[in-house]
C-alpha positions as CSV (number, residue, x, y, z in Angstrom):
1,M,-12.3,-55.5,-50.9
2,T,-12.4,-59.1,-50.5
3,V,-15.4,-60.9,-52.1
4,S,-15.4,-65.2,-51.6
5,F,-17.3,-67.2,-53.7
6,V,-18.2,-70.9,-52.6
7,S,-19.6,-73.3,-55.1
8,Q,-20.5,-77.6,-54.3
9,A,-20.4,-80.6,-57.5
10,L,-22.6,-83.1,-56.8
11,S,-21.4,-86.5,-57.9
12,A,-20.9,-87.4,-61.3
13,P,-23.0,-89.6,-63.4
14,H,-21.7,-92.8,-65.7
15,G,-18.8,-93.8,-63.9
16,N,-17.0,-90.5,-64.0
17,P,-13.1,-90.8,-62.3
18,L,-14.4,-89.0,-59.5
19,N,-16.1,-92.1,-58.0
20,G,-19.3,-90.3,-56.8
21,A,-17.4,-88.6,-54.1
22,A,-18.9,-84.8,-53.7
23,K,-16.4,-82.5,-54.2
24,H,-16.1,-78.6,-53.2
25,A,-14.9,-75.8,-54.3
26,T,-14.2,-72.5,-53.3
27,V,-12.6,-70.2,-55.1
28,T,-11.9,-66.5,-53.3
29,L,-11.5,-63.2,-55.2
30,S,-9.6,-60.6,-54.1
31,M,-10.0,-57.4,-55.7
32,T,-10.0,-53.8,-54.6
33,T,-12.9,-52.0,-55.8
34,P,-13.8,-48.0,-55.4
35,F,-17.2,-49.5,-54.0
36,G,-15.1,-50.2,-50.4
37,S,-14.8,-46.6,-50.5
38,A,-18.0,-45.6,-51.6
39,M,-19.4,-47.8,-48.5
40,K,-17.0,-46.3,-45.8
41,N,-18.0,-42.6,-47.3
42,R,-21.7,-43.4,-47.2
43,W,-21.4,-45.1,-43.7
44,L,-20.0,-41.5,-42.5
45,L,-22.3,-39.4,-43.9
46,K,-25.0,-41.3,-42.0
47,C,-22.6,-41.2,-38.6
48,V,-22.1,-37.6,-38.7
49,P,-25.7,-36.0,-38.9
50,L,-26.2,-38.5,-35.7
51,L,-23.0,-37.3,-33.8
52,I,-24.1,-33.9,-34.2
53,V,-27.7,-34.5,-33.0
54,V,-26.0,-35.7,-30.1
55,F,-23.7,-32.7,-29.6
56,C,-26.3,-30.3,-30.0
57,A,-28.6,-31.8,-27.7
58,T,-26.1,-32.2,-24.9
59,A,-25.3,-28.5,-25.1
60,C,-28.9,-27.9,-25.4
61,A,-29.7,-29.7,-22.0
62,E,-26.7,-28.2,-20.7
63,H,-28.2,-24.6,-21.8
64,A,-31.0,-25.8,-20.4
65,D,-29.7,-26.2,-16.8
66,L,-27.8,-23.0,-17.1
67,R,-31.3,-21.0,-17.7
68,L,-33.0,-23.1,-14.9
69,A,-30.1,-22.0,-12.5
70,L,-30.6,-18.0,-13.6
71,E,-34.5,-18.2,-13.4
72,L,-34.3,-20.1,-9.8
73,N,-31.5,-17.1,-8.8
74,N,-34.0,-14.3,-10.4
75,E,-36.8,-15.4,-8.2
76,G,-34.6,-15.7,-5.0
77,D,-34.6,-19.4,-4.9
78,H,-30.5,-19.8,-3.4
79,A,-30.9,-23.0,-2.4
80,G,-32.4,-24.3,-5.7
81,T,-30.0,-22.1,-7.8
82,A,-26.8,-23.9,-5.7
83,I,-28.5,-27.5,-6.8
84,E,-28.3,-26.2,-10.6
85,F,-24.9,-25.1,-10.3
86,R,-23.4,-28.3,-8.4
87,R,-25.2,-30.1,-11.6
88,L,-23.5,-27.9,-13.8
89,A,-20.4,-28.6,-12.0
90,L,-20.0,-32.2,-11.7
91,S,-21.2,-32.7,-15.8
92,E,-18.9,-30.1,-16.8
93,P,-15.5,-31.9,-18.5
94,D,-13.6,-28.6,-18.5
95,A,-11.7,-27.8,-15.3
96,A,-11.7,-24.0,-15.2
97,S,-15.3,-24.3,-15.9
98,R,-16.3,-27.1,-13.2
99,A,-14.2,-24.3,-10.6
100,V,-16.6,-21.5,-11.4
101,Y,-20.1,-23.8,-11.5
102,F,-18.4,-25.0,-7.8
103,W,-17.8,-21.3,-7.0
104,S,-21.3,-20.3,-7.9
105,A,-23.0,-23.3,-5.9
106,A,-21.1,-22.5,-2.4
107,F,-22.0,-18.7,-2.7
108,E,-25.9,-19.9,-3.3
109,T,-25.2,-21.9,-0.8
110,W,-23.9,-19.6,1.7
111,K,-26.7,-16.7,0.1
112,A,-29.0,-20.3,1.4
113,G,-27.6,-20.2,5.1
114,E,-25.5,-23.0,4.6
115,A,-22.1,-21.7,5.7
116,A,-20.5,-25.3,6.7
117,R,-22.3,-26.5,2.8
118,A,-21.0,-24.0,1.4
119,D,-17.4,-24.2,2.2
120,A,-17.2,-27.6,1.3
121,L,-18.6,-26.9,-2.3
122,L,-15.6,-24.0,-2.3
123,D,-13.3,-26.8,-1.3
124,R,-14.0,-29.0,-4.7
125,A,-13.5,-25.4,-6.7
126,E,-10.1,-24.8,-5.0
127,D,-9.1,-28.5,-5.8
128,E,-9.5,-27.7,-9.8
129,Q,-6.7,-24.9,-9.1
130,A,-8.4,-22.3,-11.8
131,L,-9.2,-19.2,-10.1
132,S,-7.7,-16.6,-8.3
133,P,-6.0,-16.9,-4.9
134,A,-8.7,-13.3,-4.6
135,D,-11.9,-15.2,-5.6
136,V,-11.3,-17.9,-3.3
137,S,-9.9,-16.2,-0.4
138,V,-13.0,-13.6,-0.4
139,L,-15.9,-15.9,-0.8
140,R,-13.9,-17.8,2.7
141,G,-14.0,-14.9,4.6
142,E,-17.9,-14.4,4.2
143,L,-18.3,-18.1,5.0
144,S,-16.2,-17.8,8.2
145,L,-18.2,-14.6,9.2
146,A,-21.5,-16.2,8.9
147,R,-19.8,-19.0,10.9
148,R,-19.1,-16.6,13.6
149,Q,-15.8,-17.1,13.0
150,P,-14.2,-13.9,13.1
151,N,-10.4,-14.2,13.4
152,E,-10.7,-17.1,10.6
153,A,-12.6,-14.4,8.5
154,A,-10.0,-11.7,9.3
155,F,-7.2,-13.8,7.9
156,H,-8.8,-14.6,4.6
157,F,-10.2,-11.3,3.8
158,E,-6.4,-9.9,4.3
159,N,-5.6,-12.6,1.8
160,A,-7.7,-11.7,-0.4
161,A,-6.4,-8.0,0.0
162,R,-2.5,-9.2,-1.2
163,A,-4.2,-11.3,-4.3
164,A,-6.6,-8.2,-5.8
165,A,-6.9,-4.9,-6.7
166,S,-9.0,-1.8,-7.8
167,D,-12.8,-2.6,-6.1
168,A,-12.0,-5.5,-4.8
169,R,-9.0,-4.8,-3.0
170,E,-10.8,-2.1,-1.1
171,F,-13.8,-4.5,-0.8
172,A,-11.8,-7.1,1.4
173,L,-9.8,-4.6,3.3
174,R,-13.3,-3.5,4.8
175,K,-14.7,-6.4,5.4
176,Q,-11.3,-7.7,7.3
177,V,-11.8,-4.1,9.6
178,V,-15.3,-5.9,10.1
179,A,-13.6,-9.1,11.0
180,D,-11.4,-7.4,13.0
181,L,-14.3,-5.9,14.9
182,R,-15.8,-8.7,15.4
183,A,-12.9,-10.5,16.8
184,G,-11.9,-7.5,19.2
185,K,-8.6,-6.7,17.8
186,N,-8.3,-2.9,17.5
187,N,-5.3,-2.2,16.6
188,S,-5.3,-5.0,13.1
189,A,-8.8,-2.9,12.3
190,L,-7.0,0.3,12.5
191,Q,-4.4,-1.1,10.0
192,A,-6.9,-2.3,7.4
193,A,-9.3,1.0,7.5
194,S,-6.3,2.5,6.5
195,A,-5.0,0.9,3.8
196,A,-8.9,1.3,2.5
197,G,-9.2,4.8,2.4
198,S,-10.6,7.8,4.2
199,E,-14.1,6.8,4.2
200,A,-13.3,3.7,6.3
201,E,-10.7,5.2,8.3
202,A,-13.9,7.8,8.5
203,A,-16.2,5.0,9.9
204,L,-14.1,3.5,12.3
205,A,-13.0,7.4,13.9
206,A,-16.8,7.3,14.4
207,Y,-16.9,4.0,16.0
208,F,-14.2,4.2,18.4
209,K,-15.3,7.5,19.8
210,G,-18.4,6.0,21.3
211,H,-18.2,3.5,24.2
212,D,-19.8,-0.1,24.7
213,K,-21.7,-0.7,27.3
214,S,-20.8,-3.1,30.5
215,P,-22.6,-5.9,30.8
216,A,-21.8,-6.8,34.8
217,L,-22.8,-2.6,35.1
218,G,-25.7,-3.1,33.7
219,G,-26.7,-6.1,35.5
220,W,-26.2,-4.2,38.6
221,L,-28.0,-1.0,37.7
222,G,-30.9,-3.5,36.5
223,S,-30.8,-4.8,40.7
224,V,-33.3,-1.2,40.4
225,P,-36.3,-2.2,38.1
226,G,-35.8,-0.2,34.7
227,L,-32.5,0.9,35.5
228,G,-30.2,-1.5,33.9
229,Y,-32.6,-1.2,30.8
230,A,-32.2,3.2,31.2
231,Y,-28.7,2.9,30.7
232,A,-28.4,0.9,27.3
233,G,-30.8,3.1,26.0
234,E,-33.8,0.7,26.0
235,Y,-36.1,3.2,27.8
236,A,-39.5,1.5,26.6
237,N,-38.3,-2.1,28.7
238,A,-37.0,0.2,31.3
239,L,-40.5,1.9,32.2
240,R,-42.5,-1.7,31.6
241,S,-40.5,-2.9,33.7
242,I,-40.8,-0.2,36.8
243,I,-44.4,-0.6,36.0
244,L,-44.5,-4.3,36.5
245,N,-42.6,-4.4,39.5
246,G,-44.2,-1.1,41.0
247,L,-48.0,-3.1,40.5
248,F,-46.2,-6.2,42.0
249,I,-45.1,-4.5,44.9
250,W,-48.2,-2.4,46.0
251,G,-50.0,-6.1,45.5
252,M,-47.8,-7.6,47.8
253,V,-47.8,-4.6,50.6
254,E,-51.8,-4.5,50.3
255,T,-52.3,-8.4,50.6
256,A,-49.6,-8.6,53.3
257,S,-51.7,-5.7,54.9
258,D,-55.1,-8.0,54.8
259,D,-53.4,-11.0,56.1
260,Q,-54.2,-12.6,52.5
261,W,-51.0,-14.9,52.6
262,G,-51.7,-17.4,49.5
263,A,-52.6,-14.0,47.5
264,F,-49.0,-12.7,48.9
265,A,-46.8,-15.9,47.9
266,A,-48.8,-15.9,44.6
267,L,-47.9,-12.2,43.7
268,T,-44.6,-13.1,45.1
269,F,-43.6,-15.6,42.8
270,F,-44.5,-13.4,40.0
271,E,-42.4,-10.4,41.9
272,V,-39.1,-12.4,41.9
273,T,-39.3,-13.5,38.3
274,W,-40.0,-9.9,37.0
275,Y,-37.3,-8.6,39.4
276,T,-34.6,-11.3,38.1
277,G,-35.9,-10.1,34.6
278,S,-34.8,-6.8,35.7
279,I,-31.4,-7.7,36.8
280,Y,-31.1,-10.0,33.6
281,G,-32.6,-7.9,31.0
282,G,-30.0,-5.1,32.1
283,I,-27.2,-7.5,30.9
284,D,-28.8,-8.4,27.9
285,A,-29.7,-5.1,26.9
286,S,-26.3,-4.1,27.3
287,H,-25.0,-6.8,25.0
288,R,-27.8,-5.6,22.1
289,Y,-26.3,-2.0,22.6
290,N,-23.0,-3.3,21.5
291,Q,-24.2,-5.6,19.0
292,R,-26.2,-2.4,17.6
293,R,-23.0,-0.1,17.7
294,L,-21.5,-2.6,15.7
295,A,-24.0,-3.3,13.3
296,K,-23.8,0.3,12.8
297,T,-20.5,0.8,11.9
298,E,-20.0,-2.6,9.6
299,I,-23.1,-0.6,7.6
300,A,-20.9,2.7,7.9
301,L,-17.8,0.5,5.9
302,T,-19.8,-1.9,3.9
303,S,-21.9,0.1,2.5
304,G,-21.7,0.6,-1.2
305,F,-19.9,-2.8,-1.1
306,A,-21.3,-6.3,-1.4
307,L,-20.3,-9.5,-3.0
308,Q,-22.2,-10.4,-6.5
309,P,-21.2,-12.5,-9.3
310,D,-22.1,-11.8,-12.6
311,Y,-23.8,-15.1,-13.9
312,Q,-24.1,-13.9,-17.6
313,A,-20.7,-14.4,-17.6
314,L,-20.9,-18.1,-17.1
315,P,-18.7,-20.1,-17.3
316,T,-16.7,-17.3,-16.6
317,L,-16.4,-15.7,-13.2
318,Q,-16.5,-12.1,-13.1
319,L,-17.4,-10.6,-9.6
320,R,-18.7,-7.3,-8.4
321,Y,-17.8,-5.5,-5.1
322,R,-19.0,-1.9,-5.8
323,W,-22.8,-1.1,-6.1
């Protein structure tokens, strides 16, 4: 430690040889004493508690954000949960934890019905290069299905199945079968079902035993009111179509026989609407039949399986596939 002393001498009286000039003298003492070390230690002792408080405040804030995310998730608020997970990801210094939070934000955004935004968040999770390929691919597949891109979904689920094992592999294979069926790739669906196991094979065999309805044939049959609906199995709509068309046709005949041409014109206008509706209804009913048949098979294929992260394990990503 260095200590400096400064003294000032005034002009000397009685004809001092200094001739009355003011003289300055500076004396510098340099000495090293235990005092410097004591001051340093005292400063550290004062700073350490402050650093502990700052660290604890930061940790508590992070845990508070995570608790909020979990509470929102328990309430079913997927959009709010996604926002909190994204906030955690942006404030997380560790790359592995940051990737997990971005993945979780993508998952919750998908659950909120925003597959495009979820895909962008999943990109950020993948950029951290800290997640397994299976964890990324399986969510990519779900997002592709949500965006009605079955070919892409089948590709991602196939990649997930190659990189995964056990329940994760079976889940990815079953979802690949679903994607292949939506894309019309029946041979690929058969191969995936065979790899997924006997239950998936049985579900797919039941699907192939049935037959889709032809929308074109449903439209032609719809030219006879109600018949197109009946072809697709919608008997209540078929009966409704028969009654409505029958009433308006009867009204047209009656008004024409009574020369009530104004009423005839009005009834004819509405009958054209009902009649063309029967034709288009036959087409739509056939499409709905095919969709119901496919949806039934998808339920059979994925029954007991669902992608769900275990948020209690955060910031580690743990996924469950079988329920």
